[in-house]
Phi, psi and omega in degrees: 000135184281176173290170180297328170303319175290324177301310182297321180292318183300313181304317180296312182299322172301310184299312180297322180297308178303320178301322180293317178294320180291317176298320174300310178302322179299317181296306183305308184294323180290322182298313177302315177299324179289320173294321176296323182288328187258332179227016178294148184248144185262141173219151171276138181217184179222144180281122179270330181201158177222133179237126186265165181290143181292153194296335179285343183282135174297150181307138175085358182244140170060031174156174346289164172218157178236149173263131180231146171244131173218168177247130175292158179295339171272006176100351180283136178272134176239135180227112190200171179255158177209151169252000175275081180209160182261130186258032182224106000294165186300143179258130178222178182306142177077353182287144173281158183209140171262128179241160171239129184233164174270122184300332175280334179211083188298346175290349174263106180209169177198166172305136180294331181293338188301311178088182179282123184240112173254008181299310180300317180294319176302314178302306178293325176298313178300318180296322173303312180293325180292313181290330171297315183297324179291313180294322174287330171305317180287341175272352181301155179306139178082359177271095186241172179291329178297307181291325182291324178297324182271355174078018183237158177274159180294340181282345181292340180274350177266148172252135176268138177258095187276000000 
């Protein structure tokens, strides 16, 4: 095990690495929403299957999702699943659905009623900023393991002579 200073540097590096991962996720999610909003194509499809969240999953995680089949404007048939759909009225097997898809990657699609969703991007982008701030805060000069463990600032060890 290294000294306290090395452990602190490792913690900073972990914070900055996580910030980079969160930032990358934010960019990918924002890009996907942007692509569908700016160059997405509309197609008519049919819901082939619906899978609801398992009983143990928290609300909002892992479901529900639908498997959809649609044909792109250039004639390719796509069959894939998405959890980006509006479930009002409830969507079920055999229901028609309008989707917007990326013509360069038709497997990226969603219900046209879903709209542009930047909430995930904002969440991960905010997380990236917070993690980067924590990591950079620990890098500031005078921040050592000894001072942190004593709960005192480095200036507390100097005496002022008035």
